[in-house]
C-alpha positions as CSV (number, residue, x, y, z in Angstrom):
1,M,103.8,55.7,158.1
2,A,105.3,54.1,161.2
3,R,108.3,56.4,161.0
4,M,105.9,59.4,161.0
5,Y,104.6,58.3,164.5
6,R,108.2,58.3,165.7
7,V,108.5,61.8,164.3
8,L,105.3,62.8,166.2
9,G,106.8,61.3,169.3
10,F,110.0,63.4,168.9
11,W,108.1,66.6,168.4
12,C,105.9,65.9,171.4
13,L,109.0,65.3,173.4
14,V,110.5,68.6,172.3
15,I,107.2,70.5,173.2
16,G,107.2,68.7,176.6
17,L,110.7,69.7,177.3
18,M,110.0,73.3,176.4
19,A,106.9,73.3,178.6
20,F,108.9,71.8,181.5
21,A,111.5,74.5,181.0
22,G,108.7,77.1,181.1
23,H,107.4,75.8,184.5
24,M,104.3,74.2,183.2
25,P,104.6,70.6,184.6
26,E,101.0,69.4,183.8
27,F,101.3,70.5,180.2
28,A,104.8,68.9,180.0
29,L,103.6,65.6,181.5
30,L,100.7,65.5,179.0
31,F,103.2,65.8,176.1
32,F,105.7,63.4,177.6
33,A,102.9,60.8,177.7
34,Q,101.9,61.5,174.1
35,A,105.6,61.2,173.1
36,V,105.8,57.7,174.7
37,A,102.6,56.6,173.1
38,F,103.5,57.8,169.6
39,V,107.0,56.2,169.8
40,F,105.5,52.9,171.1
41,L,102.9,52.9,168.3
42,G,105.6,53.7,165.7
43,Y,107.4,50.4,166.4
44,L,104.3,48.2,166.2
45,N,104.4,48.1,162.3
46,F,100.6,48.3,161.7
47,S,99.2,48.8,158.2
48,E,99.0,52.3,156.8
49,R,95.2,52.3,157.1
50,T,95.4,51.3,160.7
51,Y,97.9,54.2,161.4
52,I,95.6,56.6,159.7
53,M,92.5,55.4,161.6
54,M,94.4,55.7,164.9
55,F,95.5,59.2,164.0
56,W,91.9,60.3,163.2
57,G,90.7,58.8,166.4
58,Y,93.4,60.6,168.3
59,M,92.5,63.9,166.6
60,G,88.8,63.4,167.5
61,V,89.5,62.7,171.1
62,S,91.9,65.7,171.4
63,F,89.5,68.1,169.7
64,I,86.6,66.9,171.9
65,G,88.9,67.3,175.0
66,F,90.0,70.7,173.9
67,T,86.5,71.9,173.3
68,Y,85.3,70.5,176.6
69,W,88.1,72.2,178.5
70,S,87.8,75.5,176.8
71,V,84.0,75.7,177.2
72,F,83.4,74.1,180.6
73,Q,86.6,74.4,182.6
74,M,88.1,77.8,181.6
75,D,86.9,81.0,183.3
76,M,85.0,83.2,180.9
77,P,86.2,86.8,180.9
78,F,82.6,88.3,180.7
């Protein structure tokens, strides 16, 4: 399971590099920070249950953040 966090870090790094190449620096920095966090967590050797609980917590925070941003921060087209 720890190796999966390193894989998530790698893919976040790839997405961050593509965002940086696409002139989206805020988006790129967000994914660079996630890549560092995932790789760091991947080397801590927690139990599988701990990794799963951390991932579900991460998903909850990201979905709440996405919902907040899309409802309250984005301009509505109507």
